[in-house]
N, C-alpha and C positions, 0 to 999 in steps of 0.2 A: 693290669699296669696303662697309667693314659701314657704317661712318657717317662722316663729316665736319663739320667745324667751319668753318662760315662767317662771314660779316659779323654775321649776326644769331642764331647759336648760339654756346653754351658747353657743355661738358663737363664736370662737376664729379664731384667725387668728396666723400662726406659721411659723419661718421659718423653712425650711424644717429641718434643723439640729436639730430642736426642738422637731419634731414630734413624735419620737421612745420615747426619755425620757418624755414627759407627756402622751404619750398613755400607758405607765409602769404606770405612777403613778395612772392614772386613774384607773388602772387594779387593781393595788393595794388597792387603796380606794376604791372598786367594784362600781364604777362609769362605766356608759355606755360610751363610746367614739367612736363616728362615723367619719370619713372623707368624707365630701362633695365633694371637687373638690380643687382647685389650684384657687391663684388668681394672678392678672399679666395680661398684653397683653393690647391689643383694643378693644375687643370685651367680653361680656359676652353671655355665652352660657348655654344653661338651657336643659340637656335631660331628658324627662320623658319617660319610655320605649323606644321605639324605633323614639320618634318624640323628633326632636330639634329645639330649636327657637334662634335667633342670635340677638341682637342688639348691637350696638357700643357703647363704653363709652359716646361720643360724643352726639348719640341721649339720653341716660338716664341722662345726664348732662342737657341738654336742658327740658326733660321731669320734672326733679326735679326742675329747675331754675324758669319753668315756672306752676307747679302746681297750687299755690296759686292763682295765678292771674288768671289760667282756670277756678279754682274752683269759683271764686268771679265775675264770670262774669253773 
């Protein structure tokens, strides 16, 4: 698993203009705030240390759409 949302964590997608105000609100509330990356484009790139893996959005869509049929085979 790349990441998970638990009882004390949430994942947000924000407009670039909202990033600093939301980060400031989190700091004022004593809530940890970590920027993980950016959304958009045709690829998903995941980098851990110096290792990078890339999938196209089309590949990921195909994996998602076929996951249940594949699991039921």
